[in-house]
Rosetta silent file (secondary structure, phi, psi, omega in degrees, C-alpha in Angstrom):
SEQUENCE: MSEATGKVYPVHNNKFKFGTKGLSSVDGDMVMPADLENFSPTIDGTTEEWYAMDAEGWAKSAMTGKKLSFSFKGKRSVGDKGNDYIAGLAWKFGQDVMTKFEWEMVSGAKLACDVVVNVTTPGGGDTTNIDTLEFEVTCYGKPTFTTAEAA
SCORE:     score description
SCORE:     0.000 S_00000001
   1 L     0.000  123.096 -174.264   80.820   65.232   31.971 S_00000001
   2 L   -82.255  147.149  176.739   77.539   66.832   33.095 S_00000001
   3 L   -79.232  143.829  179.338   77.417   70.245   34.675 S_00000001
   4 L   -70.385  136.825  179.688   76.217   70.692   38.224 S_00000001
   5 L  -114.384  -17.370 -176.845   72.769   72.454   38.195 S_00000001
   6 L   -88.640  160.893  173.967   71.974   72.481   41.928 S_00000001
   7 L  -113.929  146.159  179.011   72.852   74.892   44.605 S_00000001
   8 L  -112.940  145.645  178.851   74.129   74.128   48.054 S_00000001
   9 L  -133.743  151.371  175.103   73.618   76.193   51.125 S_00000001
  10 L   -67.632  148.392  177.244   74.982   76.172   54.720 S_00000001
  11 H   -54.068  -32.556 -179.402   72.638   74.667   57.315 S_00000001
  12 H   -66.405   -4.233  175.718   72.464   78.016   59.133 S_00000001
  13 H   -85.743   -3.447  168.555   70.263   79.346   56.265 S_00000001
  14 L   -64.802  145.322 -179.724   67.400   77.243   57.667 S_00000001
  15 E  -130.516  137.174  178.155   65.057   79.521   59.712 S_00000001
  16 E  -129.746  127.785  174.895   62.766   78.310   62.537 S_00000001
  17 E  -122.278  142.730 -174.548   60.173   80.247   64.306 S_00000001
  18 E  -125.312  137.106  178.352   58.135   79.320   67.386 S_00000001
  19 E   -75.551  134.054 -178.854   55.016   81.053   68.701 S_00000001
  20 L   -95.649    4.755  172.739   55.548   82.518   72.144 S_00000001
  21 L  -120.743   35.583  177.346   51.927   82.569   73.027 S_00000001
  22 H    64.768 -145.416  177.778   51.192   78.923   72.529 S_00000001
  23 H   -68.962  -17.310  175.646   48.536   77.913   70.026 S_00000001
  24 H   -90.041   12.603  171.476   47.028   81.391   70.019 S_00000001
  25 L   -59.013  141.624  174.999   50.265   82.878   68.615 S_00000001
  26 L  -121.394 -174.717 -170.757   49.898   85.105   65.583 S_00000001
  27 H   -58.402  -41.188  174.684   52.642   86.433   63.308 S_00000001
  28 H   -60.911  -20.455  177.588   54.037   89.068   65.751 S_00000001
  29 H   -93.782    2.175 -176.738   54.504   86.352   68.364 S_00000001
  30 E   -90.210  117.028 -176.233   56.654   84.068   66.023 S_00000001
  31 E  -130.907  150.868  168.365   60.286   84.261   66.981 S_00000001
  32 L   -91.665  125.749  175.009   63.476   82.362   66.261 S_00000001
  33 L   -66.610  135.964  177.931   65.249   81.200   69.487 S_00000001
  34 L   -69.341  155.203  167.834   68.820   82.463   69.692 S_00000001
  35 L    60.341   40.238  170.304   71.770   80.193   69.739 S_00000001
  36 E   -79.123  132.585 -178.538   70.322   77.124   68.196 S_00000001
  37 E  -109.304  -22.997 -169.312   73.312   75.042   66.934 S_00000001
  38 E  -150.599  143.986  169.663   71.838   71.772   65.390 S_00000001
  39 E  -146.451  140.770  178.185   68.651   70.507   64.094 S_00000001
  40 E  -128.999  117.872  170.479   67.580   67.006   62.767 S_00000001
  41 E   -84.450  152.389  177.162   64.206   66.464   61.133 S_00000001
  42 E  -137.738  127.963  173.969   62.734   62.951   61.140 S_00000001
  43 E  -112.043  118.657 -178.015   59.957   61.618   59.035 S_00000001
  44 E  -109.671  110.614  176.294   58.618   58.369   60.458 S_00000001
  45 E   -92.239  139.214  177.873   56.273   56.568   58.009 S_00000001
  46 E  -100.038  125.550 -178.979   53.886   53.978   58.973 S_00000001
  47 E  -117.996  152.953  165.978   53.404   51.161   56.493 S_00000001
  48 E  -116.934  137.744 -177.706   51.080   48.163   56.348 S_00000001
  49 E  -120.570  146.250  169.892   52.121   45.035   54.664 S_00000001
  50 E  -148.255  159.978  178.196   50.189   41.979   53.339 S_00000001
  51 L  -117.750  100.947 -176.942   50.861   39.016   51.185 S_00000001
  52 L   -86.817  147.695  179.834   48.167   38.602   48.634 S_00000001
  53 H   -61.659  -34.725  178.081   47.728   35.477   46.669 S_00000001
  54 H   -65.086  -14.349  179.283   47.798   37.362   43.474 S_00000001
  55 H   -93.740    4.936  176.952   51.285   38.518   44.300 S_00000001
  56 L    56.425   35.016  176.634   52.652   35.009   44.363 S_00000001
  57 L    94.356   -4.655  174.900   54.145   35.192   47.807 S_00000001
  58 L   -81.916  153.418 -176.169   55.534   38.759   47.380 S_00000001
  59 L   -86.195  145.179  167.612   54.704   41.404   49.917 S_00000001
  60 E  -109.977  153.856  173.794   52.533   44.460   49.081 S_00000001
  61 E  -148.983  162.249  178.161   52.607   47.566   51.208 S_00000001
  62 E  -139.359  138.014  168.977   50.896   50.886   51.590 S_00000001
  63 E   -77.432  119.887 -172.061   51.906   54.024   53.436 S_00000001
  64 E  -109.869  -14.688 -177.060   49.131   54.570   55.957 S_00000001
  65 E  -164.088  161.447  175.807   50.554   57.352   58.247 S_00000001
  66 E  -139.521  157.628  171.580   53.374   59.824   58.862 S_00000001
  67 E  -141.723  128.975  176.961   54.907   61.603   61.802 S_00000001
  68 E  -111.054  134.733  177.292   57.308   64.572   61.492 S_00000001
  69 E  -144.296  165.465 -178.130   59.558   65.574   64.364 S_00000001
  70 E  -142.175  139.557  171.675   62.661   67.578   64.994 S_00000001
  71 E  -107.787  133.753  178.378   65.551   67.517   67.454 S_00000001
  72 E  -121.917  137.666  173.929   67.140   70.896   68.351 S_00000001
  73 E  -126.904  144.695  178.208   70.378   71.434   70.246 S_00000001
  74 E  -172.157 -162.500  177.945   71.687   74.861   71.328 S_00000001
  75 E  -108.884  154.194  172.919   72.771   77.053   74.164 S_00000001
  76 L   -78.619  111.462 -177.613   70.616   78.461   76.896 S_00000001
  77 L  -112.543   90.394 -173.717   70.426   82.153   76.064 S_00000001
  78 L   -71.002  128.590  175.692   68.673   83.862   79.048 S_00000001
  79 L   104.873   -9.266  174.166   66.873   87.007   78.112 S_00000001
  80 L   -87.823  134.237 -176.478   66.178   86.029   74.434 S_00000001
  81 H   -56.098  -49.318 -176.714   62.360   85.740   73.942 S_00000001
  82 H   -71.414  -42.839  174.305   62.295   82.637   71.922 S_00000001
  83 H   -59.629  -51.762  175.099   64.999   80.824   74.025 S_00000001
  84 H   -61.105  -36.959  176.853   63.291   81.722   77.192 S_00000001
  85 H   -64.633  -47.000  178.385   59.877   80.497   75.942 S_00000001
  86 H   -61.479  -52.981  178.754   61.212   77.154   74.905 S_00000001
  87 H   -54.346  -39.889 -178.935   63.155   76.674   78.155 S_00000001
  88 H   -65.147  -10.889 -175.952   60.093   77.580   80.217 S_00000001
  89 H   -82.783  -14.255 -179.274   58.162   74.691   78.636 S_00000001
  90 H   -52.745  -31.231 -169.010   60.397   72.155   80.568 S_00000001
  91 H  -107.889   14.346 -176.677   58.086   72.154   83.574 S_00000001
  92 L  -113.763  162.739  175.020   54.697   72.104   81.706 S_00000001
  93 L  -132.687  174.412  170.660   52.370   69.548   80.240 S_00000001
  94 H    56.858 -139.998  179.581   49.427   69.013   77.935 S_00000001
  95 H   -56.702  -21.054 -178.951   48.131   72.062   75.983 S_00000001
  96 H   -74.111  -10.725  178.809   50.751   74.304   77.762 S_00000001
  97 H  -107.037    7.408  179.164   53.560   72.717   75.697 S_00000001
  98 E   -99.592  139.604 -178.286   51.799   73.170   72.279 S_00000001
  99 E  -157.033  176.760 -178.782   52.582   76.120   70.130 S_00000001
 100 E   -87.062  149.694  177.516   52.787   77.294   66.441 S_00000001
 101 E  -143.535  145.465  177.804   55.964   76.389   64.354 S_00000001
 102 E  -137.156  138.168  174.576   57.420   77.467   61.068 S_00000001
 103 E  -125.053  119.506  173.202   60.418   76.114   59.080 S_00000001
 104 E   -99.371  112.847 -173.293   61.758   78.159   56.163 S_00000001
 105 L   -79.551  164.823  174.367   63.996   75.777   54.262 S_00000001
 106 L   -63.584  -21.919  175.034   67.077   76.841   52.389 S_00000001
 107 L   -69.354  -26.274 -170.628   65.156   76.219   49.105 S_00000001
 108 L   106.527  -11.627  177.873   62.644   78.870   50.081 S_00000001
 109 L   -68.901  158.613 -178.208   59.951   76.252   50.807 S_00000001
 110 E  -132.836  146.620  178.008   58.016   76.573   54.039 S_00000001
 111 E  -126.941  132.276  178.645   56.510   74.189   56.448 S_00000001
 112 E  -136.635  142.213 -174.534   54.026   75.245   59.257 S_00000001
 113 E  -165.559  160.207  163.337   52.214   73.184   61.840 S_00000001
 114 E   -81.554  142.767 -175.935   51.112   73.149   65.483 S_00000001
 115 E  -131.440  162.794  167.854   53.708   71.325   67.549 S_00000001
 116 E  -106.218  124.134 -177.060   54.263   69.587   70.932 S_00000001
 117 E  -106.138  119.459  175.910   57.561   70.847   72.479 S_00000001
 118 E  -117.400  103.562  178.849   59.330   68.425   74.754 S_00000001
 119 E   -70.240  115.666 -176.347   62.360   70.032   76.521 S_00000001
 120 E   -94.688  -30.550  179.591   64.970   67.174   77.076 S_00000001
 121 E  -139.389   98.674  178.637   67.816   69.176   78.485 S_00000001
 122 L   -77.192    3.079 -177.062   67.025   72.581   80.179 S_00000001
 123 L   167.605  171.932  171.662   70.598   73.201   81.129 S_00000001
 124 L   121.363 -179.522 -179.109   73.844   71.507   82.025 S_00000001
 125 L   132.642  179.325  174.996   77.284   70.541   80.695 S_00000001
 126 L   -68.112  161.507 -178.968   80.818   70.639   81.959 S_00000001
 127 L   -58.401  -23.436  177.368   81.905   73.524   84.206 S_00000001
 128 L   -93.384    0.398 -178.458   83.662   75.148   81.220 S_00000001
 129 L   -93.445  161.333  165.765   80.736   74.817   78.900 S_00000001
 130 L   -77.343  141.956 -176.348   77.930   77.181   78.134 S_00000001
 131 L   -61.690  138.668 -171.169   74.680   76.033   79.553 S_00000001
 132 E   -86.663  151.395  170.101   72.687   73.689   77.180 S_00000001
 133 E  -141.627  112.147  176.219   69.127   73.856   75.788 S_00000001
 134 E  -120.781  138.864  176.298   67.973   70.716   73.981 S_00000001
 135 E  -157.239  160.362  173.322   64.280   69.893   72.854 S_00000001
 136 E  -114.731  147.840  178.066   62.222   67.848   70.522 S_00000001
 137 E  -128.852  130.544  178.913   59.342   69.125   68.505 S_00000001
 138 E  -126.211  127.243 -178.749   56.604   66.829   67.120 S_00000001
 139 E   -64.374  139.375  176.922   53.981   68.052   64.608 S_00000001
 140 L  -101.978   97.630 -177.576   50.434   67.808   65.855 S_00000001
 141 L    94.202 -164.658 -174.610   48.480   66.587   62.762 S_00000001
 142 L   -78.575  125.655  177.464   49.255   67.308   59.150 S_00000001
 143 L   -78.203  158.019  173.778   51.759   70.305   58.474 S_00000001
 144 E   -97.969  120.287 -177.057   51.085   72.782   55.806 S_00000001
 145 E  -111.731  128.917  179.914   53.832   72.678   53.173 S_00000001
 146 E  -116.628  124.604 -176.147   54.414   75.449   50.621 S_00000001
 147 L   -70.193  162.922  179.160   56.845   74.897   47.730 S_00000001
 148 L   -62.776  -30.743  176.698   59.512   77.454   47.105 S_00000001
 149 L   -69.959  -29.984  177.220   57.810   78.511   43.972 S_00000001
 150 L   -86.878  -15.885 -176.142   54.615   79.309   45.764 S_00000001
 151 L   -74.057    0.000    0.000   56.219   80.955   48.741 S_00000001
């Protein structure tokens, strides 16, 4: 029987920071919104397929593009700088919903990119619930990925 060599970590060890001054945000403007409960990253690859005669009827394909996005769910925490910033984007468009984004993964690897923030639920729930904040983040162009060893 082989020995387990990997380590596992709770999801809450992931860290997310958003710039509170849009695309002009610098390190001091990067904050983690309070009360995030859930996140789901999605990588959507674009492939092109073709059936070449030399493949005798079998398909060939190539990855020609990628899109990285995240869904976040949490509570609306009024007075928290990061939570207030994200919630305030619900009523804006265009460049006004773009900002800097950083994800520090449990492995120590880091991902950074400019993002478009789409607030999908700026509040709501049952009368006995805490107000909700849900939003989607889509990378604007290629992210910068730094491995754990290099971080």
